[in-house]
All heavy atoms as an XYZ file, in Angstrom:
769
protein
N     -14.027     15.956      2.184
C     -13.468     14.988      3.099
C     -12.072     15.462      3.510
O     -11.228     15.723      2.685
C     -13.392     13.624      2.397
C     -12.709     12.565      3.224
S     -12.545     10.973      2.375
C     -14.221     10.413      2.387
N     -11.827     15.555      4.789
C     -10.522     15.988      5.268
C      -9.553     14.813      5.236
O      -9.942     13.654      5.118
C     -10.630     16.536      6.684
O     -10.848     15.491      7.591
N      -8.256     15.118      5.345
C      -7.235     14.071      5.344
C      -7.440     13.078      6.478
O      -7.158     11.901      6.343
C      -5.843     14.691      5.432
C      -5.042     14.458      4.187
O      -5.523     13.859      3.236
N      -3.821     14.929      4.191
N      -7.940     13.560      7.626
C      -8.145     12.667      8.761
C      -9.303     11.691      8.518
O      -9.376     10.653      9.154
C      -8.393     13.467     10.039
O      -9.572     14.224      9.913
N     -10.205     12.023      7.580
C     -11.340     11.158      7.262
C     -11.060     10.227      6.089
O     -11.855      9.350      5.792
C     -12.567     11.995      6.899
C     -13.065     12.821      8.072
O     -12.814     12.432      9.227
O     -13.694     13.860      7.822
N      -9.943     10.421      5.425
C      -9.632      9.654      4.227
C      -9.445      8.176      4.564
O      -8.814      7.819      5.544
C      -8.364     10.197      3.579
C      -8.032      9.501      2.301
C      -6.933     10.181      1.573
N      -6.617      9.385      0.400
C      -5.584      9.573     -0.353
N      -4.750     10.549     -0.090
N      -5.358      8.809     -1.384
N      -9.996      7.330      3.721
C      -9.874      5.888      3.874
C      -8.745      5.395      2.967
O      -8.825      5.528      1.760
C     -11.190      5.200      3.514
C     -12.348      5.631      4.376
C     -12.130      5.308      5.834
O     -11.869      4.176      6.208
N     -12.214      6.325      6.677
N      -7.710      4.843      3.543
C      -6.540      4.416      2.787
C      -6.571      2.954      2.389
O      -5.791      2.525      1.557
C      -5.265      4.689      3.593
C      -4.963      6.156      3.704
C      -5.431      6.919      4.767
C      -4.209      6.794      2.734
C      -5.159      8.263      4.856
C      -3.931      8.147      2.815
C      -4.412      8.876      3.876
O      -4.141     10.210      3.958
N      -7.437      2.164      2.981
C      -7.477      0.729      2.710
C      -8.488      0.425      1.608
O      -9.643      0.821      1.696
C      -7.856     -0.041      3.961
S      -6.729      0.193      5.347
N      -8.050     -0.303      0.587
C      -8.953     -0.735     -0.479
C      -9.593     -2.054     -0.092
O      -8.926     -2.938      0.451
C      -8.177     -0.946     -1.782
C      -7.674      0.289     -2.506
C      -6.856     -0.129     -3.722
C      -8.823      1.169     -2.934
N     -10.863     -2.194     -0.370
C     -11.594     -3.459     -0.252
C     -11.732     -3.989      1.173
O     -11.974     -5.178      1.357
C     -10.965     -4.546     -1.127
C     -10.744     -4.133     -2.546
C      -9.476     -4.132     -3.093
C     -11.801     -3.734     -3.335
C      -9.261     -3.749     -4.401
C     -11.607     -3.348     -4.651
C     -10.328     -3.356     -5.178
N     -11.527     -3.167      2.182
C     -11.746     -3.638      3.551
C     -12.079     -2.455      4.450
O     -11.775     -1.317      4.128
C     -10.548     -4.421      4.083
C      -9.273     -3.665      4.196
S      -7.980     -4.781      4.783
C      -6.575     -3.734      4.515
N     -12.694     -2.732      5.570
C     -13.095     -1.720      6.532
C     -11.852     -1.115      7.188
O     -11.132     -1.790      7.910
C     -14.006     -2.362      7.579
C     -14.535     -1.381      8.582
O     -14.001     -0.301      8.774
N     -15.607     -1.765      9.252
N     -11.618      0.164      6.921
C     -10.437      0.848      7.455
C     -10.511      1.078      8.953
O      -9.485      1.269      9.599
C     -10.257      2.205      6.768
O      -9.997      2.030      5.409
N     -11.703      1.086      9.511
C     -11.873      1.404     10.921
C     -11.528      0.273     11.874
O     -11.288      0.500     13.050
N     -11.502     -0.942     11.387
C     -11.207     -2.093     12.242
C      -9.706     -2.291     12.393
O      -8.940     -2.075     11.456
C     -11.801     -3.364     11.644
C     -13.290     -3.461     11.753
C     -13.741     -4.804     11.245
C     -15.179     -5.043     11.611
N     -15.597     -6.391     11.234
N      -9.298     -2.741     13.573
C      -7.922     -3.147     13.853
C      -6.889     -2.068     13.508
O      -5.762     -2.392     13.142
C      -7.569     -4.438     13.096
C      -8.438     -5.605     13.454
C      -9.477     -5.994     12.620
C      -8.228     -6.310     14.631
C     -10.285     -7.070     12.934
C      -9.035     -7.391     14.961
C     -10.062     -7.763     14.113
O     -10.851     -8.828     14.437
N      -7.281     -0.810     13.578
C      -6.359      0.294     13.280
C      -5.758      0.146     11.878
O      -4.600      0.485     11.649
C      -5.263      0.362     14.354
C      -4.562      1.694     14.380
O      -5.074      2.703     13.902
N      -3.375      1.711     14.934
N      -6.534     -0.379     10.953
C      -6.057     -0.625      9.591
C      -5.676      0.658      8.867
O      -4.703      0.683      8.113
C      -7.120     -1.344      8.766
C      -7.321     -2.771      9.150
C      -8.449     -3.382      8.341
N      -8.685     -4.756      8.748
C      -9.847     -5.361      8.631
N     -10.882     -4.724      8.126
N      -9.982     -6.611      9.029
N      -6.472      1.717      9.053
C      -6.247      2.930      8.267
C      -4.840      3.488      8.488
O      -4.210      3.948      7.544
C      -7.315      3.980      8.574
C      -7.559      4.893      7.398
O      -7.679      4.433      6.264
N      -7.623      6.182      7.646
N      -4.343      3.440      9.704
C      -2.999      3.942      9.982
C      -1.954      3.123      9.217
O      -1.049      3.683      8.598
C      -2.707      3.899     11.474
C      -1.323      4.416     11.812
C      -1.018      4.298     13.302
O      -1.798      3.751     14.074
N       0.116      4.808     13.695
N      -2.058      1.806      9.254
C      -1.119      0.952      8.528
C      -1.221      1.136      7.029
O      -0.206      1.196      6.329
N      -2.448      1.245      6.526
C      -2.649      1.448      5.086
C      -2.109      2.806      4.638
O      -1.555      2.921      3.542
C      -4.121      1.315      4.729
S      -4.753     -0.373      4.872
N      -2.260      3.817      5.469
C      -1.733      5.142      5.121
C      -0.215      5.088      5.002
O       0.359      5.598      4.040
C      -2.142      6.179      6.172
C      -1.611      7.565      5.867
C      -2.031      8.577      6.917
C      -1.469      9.947      6.583
N      -1.850     10.944      7.569
N       0.450      4.462      5.975
C       1.912      4.331      5.904
C       2.319      3.532      4.667
O       3.293      3.870      3.995
C       2.440      3.666      7.167
C       2.577      4.640      8.303
C       3.369      4.024      9.442
N       2.464      3.962     10.579
C       2.322      2.952     11.410
N       3.043      1.869     11.276
N       1.469      3.002     12.389
N       1.559      2.482      4.371
C       1.844      1.649      3.195
C       1.672      2.456      1.912
O       2.530      2.416      1.024
C       0.913      0.429      3.205
C       1.204     -0.557      2.130
N       0.400     -0.689      1.036
C       2.200     -1.466      2.001
C       0.883     -1.647      0.262
N       1.978     -2.134      0.824
N       0.589      3.210      1.822
C       0.362      4.058      0.644
C       1.479      5.086      0.483
O       1.939      5.336     -0.637
C      -0.985      4.788      0.744
C      -2.170      3.885      0.470
O      -1.965      2.673      0.257
O      -3.304      4.397      0.492
N       1.911      5.694      1.586
C       2.987      6.675      1.513
C       4.297      6.027      1.072
O       5.067      6.634      0.319
C       3.166      7.388      2.849
C       2.036      8.345      3.138
O       1.328      8.781      2.243
N       1.840      8.659      4.398
N       4.557      4.815      1.516
C       5.774      4.103      1.103
C       5.708      3.726     -0.379
O       6.735      3.659     -1.050
C       5.967      2.856      1.960
N       4.507      3.492     -0.898
C       4.315      3.143     -2.301
C       4.277      4.379     -3.201
O       4.576      4.286     -4.378
C       2.967      2.432     -2.463
C       3.008      0.943     -2.547
C       3.761      0.187     -1.664
C       2.247      0.276     -3.495
C       3.762     -1.201     -1.726
C       2.240     -1.104     -3.564
C       3.004     -1.834     -2.682
O       2.994     -3.196     -2.751
N       3.862      5.499     -2.665
C       3.478      6.653     -3.470
C       4.590      7.557     -3.939
O       5.761      7.201     -3.973
N       4.193      8.756     -4.270
C       5.077      9.743     -4.872
C       6.308     10.004     -4.007
O       7.409     10.113     -4.516
C       4.311     11.062     -5.128
C       3.156     10.811     -6.104
C       5.225     12.146     -5.635
C       3.533     10.232     -7.446
N       6.153     10.088     -2.717
C       7.293     10.354     -1.831
C       8.005      9.082     -1.398
O       8.989      9.136     -0.670
C       6.839     11.130     -0.592
C       6.323     12.492     -0.963
O       6.862     13.151     -1.845
N       5.262     12.924     -0.325
N       7.519      7.936     -1.832
C       8.139      6.655     -1.496
C       8.600      5.972     -2.756
O       9.086      6.596     -3.683
N       8.419      4.684     -2.778
C       8.788      3.926     -3.959
C      10.233      3.492     -3.940
O      10.876      3.441     -2.898
N      10.732      3.169     -5.103
C      12.100      2.703     -5.232
C      12.164      1.472     -6.110
O      11.674      1.472     -7.224
N      12.713      0.409     -5.553
C      12.853     -0.830     -6.310
C      12.024     -1.937     -5.656
O      11.267     -1.695     -4.724
C      14.326     -1.227     -6.415
C      14.980     -1.452     -5.063
O      14.277     -1.504     -4.027
O      16.217     -1.579     -5.022
N      12.196     -3.144     -6.150
C      11.440     -4.273     -5.629
C      11.676     -4.535     -4.154
O      10.761     -4.942     -3.437
N      12.893     -4.293     -3.681
C      13.173     -4.498     -2.256
C      12.412     -3.496     -1.400
O      11.917     -3.842     -0.324
C      14.665     -4.398     -1.982
C      15.415     -5.625     -2.436
C      16.815     -5.641     -1.882
N      17.512     -4.395     -2.148
C      18.686     -4.295     -2.735
N      19.318     -5.373     -3.123
N      19.241     -3.126     -2.926
N      12.305     -2.241     -1.866
C      11.557     -1.223     -1.123
C      10.074     -1.590     -1.079
O       9.409     -1.398     -0.058
C      11.760      0.150     -1.750
N       9.567     -2.119     -2.182
C       8.165     -2.536     -2.213
C       7.927     -3.688     -1.242
O       6.952     -3.694     -0.484
C       7.766     -2.952     -3.629
C       6.308     -3.272     -3.726
C       5.880     -3.677     -5.116
N       4.860     -4.694     -4.905
C       4.806     -5.853     -5.502
N       5.677     -6.184     -6.412
N       3.868     -6.710     -5.210
N       8.808     -4.658     -1.237
C       8.680     -5.796     -0.321
C       8.726     -5.320      1.130
O       7.940     -5.775      1.971
C       9.796     -6.808     -0.581
C       9.695     -8.048      0.270
C      10.772     -9.076     -0.142
N      10.588    -10.320      0.543
C      11.082    -10.596      1.745
N      11.800     -9.703      2.393
N      10.874    -11.770      2.301
N       9.622     -4.379      1.439
C       9.730     -3.840      2.804
C       8.431     -3.151      3.211
O       7.968     -3.298      4.347
C      10.908     -2.885      2.909
N       7.818     -2.395      2.295
C       6.552     -1.716      2.588
C       5.441     -2.735      2.838
O       4.640     -2.579      3.768
C       6.169     -0.788      1.443
N       5.393     -3.784      2.027
C       4.371     -4.821      2.184
C       4.535     -5.547      3.524
O       3.560     -5.796      4.232
C       4.437     -5.827      1.044
C       4.060     -5.232     -0.302
O       3.465     -4.128     -0.327
O       4.359     -5.864     -1.327
N       5.780     -5.870      3.874
C       6.022     -6.562      5.138
C       5.740     -5.667      6.345
O       5.268     -6.144      7.372
C       7.455     -7.100      5.186
C       7.719     -8.275      4.240
C       9.198     -8.630      4.242
C       6.863     -9.477      4.597
N       6.004     -4.362      6.210
C       5.690     -3.435      7.306
C       4.185     -3.388      7.551
O       3.734     -3.370      8.700
C       6.234     -2.040      6.996
N       3.390     -3.370      6.475
C       1.934     -3.394      6.625
C       1.498     -4.712      7.267
O       0.665     -4.718      8.187
C       1.241     -3.209      5.278
C      -0.285     -3.323      5.291
C      -0.917     -2.289      6.215
C      -0.840     -3.206      3.878
N       2.059     -5.810      6.814
C       1.735     -7.113      7.387
C       2.036     -7.147      8.886
O       1.207     -7.569      9.689
C       2.519     -8.203      6.647
C       2.403     -9.567      7.272
C       1.239    -10.313      7.128
C       3.454    -10.108      8.005
C       1.130    -11.571      7.703
C       3.354    -11.364      8.585
C       2.189    -12.086      8.427
O       2.080    -13.320      9.002
N       3.223     -6.666      9.271
C       3.595     -6.668     10.690
C       2.677     -5.769     11.508
O       2.301     -6.103     12.630
C       5.056     -6.255     10.860
C       6.017     -7.362     10.463
C       7.443     -7.058     10.871
N       8.043     -5.982     10.107
C       8.653     -6.141      8.938
N       8.730     -7.331      8.388
N       9.181     -5.104      8.328
N       2.294     -4.614     10.944
C       1.351     -3.722     11.633
C       0.025     -4.445     11.872
O      -0.521     -4.405     12.975
C       1.124     -2.454     10.806
C      -0.013     -1.623     11.298
N       0.114     -0.729     12.340
C      -1.312     -1.555     10.907
C      -1.055     -0.156     12.572
N      -1.931     -0.642     11.717
N      -0.476     -5.101     10.845
C      -1.760     -5.786     10.962
C      -1.678     -6.946     11.954
O      -2.598     -7.156     12.749
C      -2.230     -6.267      9.580
C      -2.584     -5.113      8.652
S      -3.114     -5.643      7.016
C      -4.803     -6.181      7.397
N      -0.597     -7.694     11.931
C      -0.418     -8.803     12.886
C      -0.367     -8.278     14.315
O      -0.954     -8.867     15.225
C       0.873     -9.575     12.579
C       0.853    -10.437     11.351
C      -0.025    -11.652     11.500
N       0.321    -12.436     12.655
C       0.889    -13.609     12.663
N       1.181    -14.187     11.520
N       1.154    -14.231     13.776
N       0.337     -7.165     14.518
C       0.448     -6.575     15.863
C      -0.906     -6.130     16.389
O      -1.138     -6.123     17.601
C       1.424     -5.394     15.841
N      -1.830     -5.778     15.491
C      -3.176     -5.355     15.873
C      -4.119     -6.546     16.026
O      -5.296     -6.373     16.334
C      -3.743     -4.385     14.832
C      -2.931     -3.131     14.627
C      -2.859     -2.280     15.877
O      -3.861     -2.058     16.550
N      -1.672     -1.817     16.216
N      -3.630     -7.755     15.739
C      -4.475     -8.944     15.825
C      -5.438     -9.086     14.659
O      -6.471     -9.753     14.769
N      -5.120     -8.459     13.533
C      -6.009     -8.460     12.376
C      -5.940     -9.802     11.647
O      -4.885    -10.199     11.155
C      -5.606     -7.331     11.429
C      -6.653     -7.029     10.381
O      -7.380     -7.952      9.967
O      -6.736     -5.862      9.962
N      -7.069    -10.520     11.555
C      -7.064    -11.824     10.887
C      -6.831    -11.745      9.379
O      -6.513    -12.749      8.747
C      -8.446    -12.395     11.201
C      -9.301    -11.209     11.478
C      -8.388    -10.167     12.086
N      -6.969    -10.562      8.787
C      -6.757    -10.419      7.343
C      -5.299    -10.178      6.964
O      -4.985    -10.049      5.777
C      -7.620     -9.279      6.789
C      -9.116     -9.540      6.715
C      -9.840     -8.349      6.098
C      -9.408    -10.797      5.915
N      -4.401    -10.138      7.925
C      -2.996     -9.835      7.641
C      -2.398    -10.730      6.554
O      -1.800    -10.212      5.599
C      -2.168     -9.878      8.917
N      -2.541    -12.054      6.611
C      -1.954    -12.894      5.559
C      -2.598    -12.672      4.185
O      -1.917    -12.703      3.163
C      -2.188    -14.328      6.028
C      -2.622    -14.253      7.440
C      -3.106    -12.869      7.694
N      -3.900    -12.424      4.182
C      -4.610    -12.169      2.919
C      -4.114    -10.874      2.294
O      -3.850    -10.811      1.085
C      -6.135    -12.119      3.154
C      -6.875    -11.726      1.896
C      -6.637    -13.436      3.709
N      -3.967     -9.841      3.108
C      -3.500     -8.543      2.614
C      -2.062     -8.654      2.120
O      -1.710     -8.089      1.077
C      -3.652     -7.451      3.697
C      -2.963     -6.166      3.298
C      -5.136     -7.198      3.959
N      -1.221     -9.395      2.820
C       0.152     -9.590      2.356
C       0.159    -10.282      0.993
O       0.862     -9.837      0.074
C       0.963    -10.402      3.367
C       2.411    -10.693      2.950
C       3.206     -9.406      2.782
C       3.081    -11.608      3.955
N      -0.642    -11.323      0.832
C      -0.715    -12.016     -0.464
C      -1.220    -11.079     -1.558
O      -0.683    -11.063     -2.677
C      -1.618    -13.243     -0.352
N      -2.221    -10.267     -1.242
C      -2.781     -9.333     -2.218
C      -1.760     -8.275     -2.627
O      -1.576     -7.996     -3.813
C      -4.033     -8.669     -1.634
C      -4.768     -7.809     -2.618
C      -5.691     -8.375     -3.485
C      -4.544     -6.450     -2.681
C      -6.374     -7.584     -4.408
C      -5.224     -5.655     -3.596
C      -6.136     -6.230     -4.457
N      -1.069     -7.677     -1.638
C      -0.093     -6.626     -1.963
C       1.100     -7.191     -2.725
O       1.618     -6.540     -3.629
C       0.393     -5.869     -0.709
O       0.976     -6.786      0.212
C      -0.744     -5.099     -0.055
N       1.532     -8.400     -2.391
C       2.656     -9.008     -3.110
C       2.260     -9.360     -4.541
O       3.070     -9.275     -5.457
C       3.174    -10.250     -2.384
C       3.764     -9.997     -1.019
C       4.885     -8.961     -0.974
N       5.958     -9.300     -1.880
C       6.697     -8.403     -2.529
N       6.512     -7.108     -2.345
N       7.640     -8.779     -3.350
N       1.011     -9.743     -4.762
C       0.552    -10.137     -6.092
C       0.214     -8.942     -6.979
O       0.586     -8.913     -8.150
C      -0.683    -11.061     -5.978
O      -0.329    -12.189     -5.170
C      -1.159    -11.526     -7.337
N      -0.472     -7.943     -6.422
C      -0.992     -6.848     -7.242
C      -0.353     -5.487     -6.975
O      -0.655     -4.525     -7.671
C      -2.508     -6.730     -7.047
C      -3.243     -7.978     -7.421
C      -3.793     -8.796     -6.450
C      -3.384     -8.344     -8.748
C      -4.462     -9.961     -6.788
C      -4.060     -9.508     -9.102
C      -4.597    -10.318     -8.119
N       0.516     -5.387     -5.992
C       1.093     -4.101     -5.619
C       1.939     -3.449     -6.689
O       2.066     -2.222     -6.735
N       2.526     -4.237     -7.574
C       3.377     -3.677     -8.632
C       2.632     -2.630     -9.465
O       3.233     -1.697     -9.992
C       3.896     -4.793     -9.550
C       2.807     -5.570    -10.213
C       2.190     -6.686     -9.730
C       2.174     -5.276    -11.452
N       1.213     -7.111    -10.592
C       1.180     -6.258    -11.669
C       2.332     -4.283    -12.403
C       0.370     -6.267    -12.799
C       1.523     -4.291    -13.524
C       0.556     -5.276    -13.712
N       1.317     -2.769     -9.560
C       0.508     -1.849    -10.351
C       0.441     -0.459     -9.719
O       0.303      0.546    -10.406
C      -0.895     -2.445    -10.491
C      -1.789     -1.737    -11.467
C      -1.524     -1.759    -12.809
C      -2.912     -1.068    -11.020
C      -2.351     -1.110    -13.718
C      -3.752     -0.422    -11.907
C      -3.465     -0.448    -13.269
N       0.586     -0.381     -8.388
C       0.450      0.863     -7.642
C       1.788      1.451     -7.188
O       1.850      2.603     -6.808
C      -0.428      0.632     -6.403
C      -1.823      0.184     -6.737
C      -2.140     -1.159     -6.803
C      -2.813      1.111     -7.012
C      -3.416     -1.584     -7.122
C      -4.094      0.705     -7.333
C      -4.400     -0.644     -7.390
N       2.843      0.647     -7.194
C       4.124      1.060     -6.627
C       4.824      2.086     -7.519
O       4.789      2.002     -8.743
C       5.022     -0.174     -6.444
C       6.263      0.103     -5.648
C       6.192      0.274     -4.283
C       7.490      0.190     -6.272
C       7.332      0.532     -3.542
C       8.629      0.429     -5.545
C       8.556      0.606     -4.174
N       5.502      3.042     -6.889
C       6.237      4.097     -7.585
C       7.671      3.612     -7.851
O       8.574      3.829     -7.045
C       6.242      5.366     -6.728
C       6.974      6.507     -7.400
O       7.218      6.495     -8.589
N       7.329      7.500     -6.613
N       7.851      2.971     -8.990
C       9.177      2.465     -9.350
C      10.063      3.610     -9.820
O       9.641      4.462    -10.581
C       9.069      1.399    -10.437
C       8.552      0.085     -9.911
C       7.217     -0.261    -10.057
C       9.394     -0.791     -9.246
C       6.731     -1.463     -9.559
C       8.914     -1.993     -8.740
C       7.588     -2.318     -8.907
O       7.114     -3.499     -8.400
N      11.311      3.600     -9.380
C      12.249      4.644     -9.766
C      13.079      4.237    -10.978
O      13.780      5.057    -11.545
C      13.165      4.991     -8.594
C      12.421      5.632     -7.459
N      13.048      6.087     -6.338
C      11.103      5.892     -7.250
C      12.165      6.599     -5.491
N      10.971      6.484     -6.024
N      13.032      2.971    -11.366
C      13.753      2.463    -12.538
C      13.070      1.181    -12.990
O      12.226      0.627    -12.288
C      15.209      2.199    -12.186
N      13.433      0.687    -14.153
C      12.869     -0.565    -14.651
C      12.102     -0.363    -15.935
O      12.369      0.582    -16.686
N      11.130     -1.237    -16.195
C      10.334     -1.141    -17.420
C       9.605      0.193    -17.522
O       9.410      0.726    -18.603
C       9.309     -2.267    -17.478
C       9.836     -3.637    -17.859
C       8.736     -4.687    -17.737
C      10.386     -3.624    -19.270
N       9.140      0.718    -16.395
C       8.499      2.025    -16.346
C       8.943      2.727    -15.078
O       9.362      2.104    -14.124
C       6.968      1.913    -16.403
C       6.360      1.263    -15.201
C       6.038      1.855    -14.013
C       6.017     -0.114    -15.043
N       5.514      0.942    -13.131
C       5.497     -0.275    -13.732
C       6.111     -1.225    -15.875
C       5.063     -1.500    -13.255
C       5.669     -2.435    -15.392
C       5.152     -2.556    -14.093
N       8.852      4.027    -15.105
C       9.143      4.835    -13.920
C       7.834      5.405    -13.432
O       6.988      5.797    -14.216
C      10.121      5.950    -14.269
C      11.506      5.451    -14.607
C      12.431      6.572    -15.041
N      12.611      7.574    -13.997
C      13.582      7.550    -13.086
N      14.452      6.578    -13.094
N      13.679      8.497    -12.190
N       7.660      5.468    -12.125
C       6.431      5.992    -11.543
C       5.434      4.887    -11.259
O       5.777      3.713    -11.205
N       4.202      5.289    -11.070
C       3.122      4.350    -10.752
C       2.355      4.022    -12.025
O       1.775      4.899    -12.652
C       2.184      4.962     -9.716
C       2.836      5.182     -8.364
C       1.935      5.935     -7.416
O       1.617      7.090     -7.665
N       1.548      5.295     -6.340
N       2.330      2.756    -12.385
C       1.632      2.340    -13.599
C       0.158      2.721    -13.547
O      -0.412      3.147    -14.549
C       1.791      0.837    -13.812
C       1.234      0.289    -15.119
C       1.865      0.990    -16.323
C       1.449     -1.212    -15.199
N      -0.466      2.624    -12.379
C      -1.878      2.979    -12.249
C      -2.123      4.430    -12.680
O      -3.121      4.730    -13.317
C      -2.407      2.714    -10.817
C      -1.807      3.670     -9.805
C      -3.931      2.788    -10.767
N      -1.189      5.326    -12.374
C      -1.363      6.735    -12.759
C      -1.090      6.962    -14.244
O      -1.601      7.914    -14.824
C      -0.489      7.633    -11.902
C      -0.970      7.691    -10.474
C      -0.198      8.741     -9.692
N      -0.558      8.702     -8.287
C      -1.498      9.422     -7.749
N      -2.238     10.219     -8.471
N      -1.748      9.347     -6.451
N      -0.299      6.117    -14.843
C      -0.071      6.239    -16.296
C      -1.307      5.788    -17.066
O      -1.652      6.380    -18.079
C       1.149      5.420    -16.692
C       2.453      5.974    -16.144
C       3.631      5.154    -16.585
C       4.913      5.638    -15.966
N       5.243      7.013    -16.143
N      -1.962      4.746    -16.571
C      -3.147      4.231    -17.254
C      -4.426      4.963    -16.853
O      -5.349      5.085    -17.650
C      -3.299      2.736    -16.961
C      -2.150      1.861    -17.447
C      -2.357      0.414    -17.014
C      -2.002      1.941    -18.956
N      -4.473      5.429    -15.608
C      -5.659      6.137    -15.076
C      -5.194      7.430    -14.415
O      -5.057      7.475    -13.189
C      -6.410      5.252    -14.068
C      -6.795      3.916    -14.606
C      -6.036      2.789    -14.309
C      -7.897      3.776    -15.423
C      -6.385      1.549    -14.818
C      -8.253      2.525    -15.931
C      -7.492      1.422    -15.632
N      -4.927      8.484    -15.169
C      -4.345      9.717    -14.622
C      -5.126     10.351    -13.473
O      -4.537     11.035    -12.644
C      -4.314     10.659    -15.814
C      -4.357      9.778    -17.018
C      -5.142      8.570    -16.605
N      -6.410     10.120    -13.378
C      -7.211     10.736    -12.311
C      -7.218      9.933    -11.021
O      -7.820     10.334    -10.043
C      -8.645     10.934    -12.778
C      -8.738     11.971    -13.848
C     -10.149     12.231    -14.195
N     -10.232     13.414    -15.039
C     -11.332     13.938    -15.445
N     -12.483     13.383    -15.116
N     -11.319     15.004    -16.195
N      -6.550      8.766    -11.002
C      -6.528      7.920     -9.819
C      -5.815      8.616     -8.683
O      -4.818      9.214     -8.762
C      -5.882      6.573    -10.116
C      -5.768      5.706     -8.887
C      -6.870      5.015     -8.421
C      -4.577      5.594     -8.182
C      -6.777      4.220     -7.283
C      -4.489      4.817     -7.048
C      -5.580      4.135     -6.600
O      -5.501      3.361     -5.478
């Protein structure tokens, strides 16, 4: 699978409402080259929400609630209780 075919959105159809582009930016903001503190995570979540709203995506509020509730598990924290992405510490092959 090439990078252009990669699906970045979990639990939803990436092809609708230009979701894959927003999810890719969100993943990059959360990932190894992104991250930071809680404010950076909130900014990434709100950017995804705004992208989805601009596309007319009806799932925008649901996705915002999901990322705000469960995103801490995937976010690359630079300081705090742990550094890095907790998901990669618990599941190294993720």
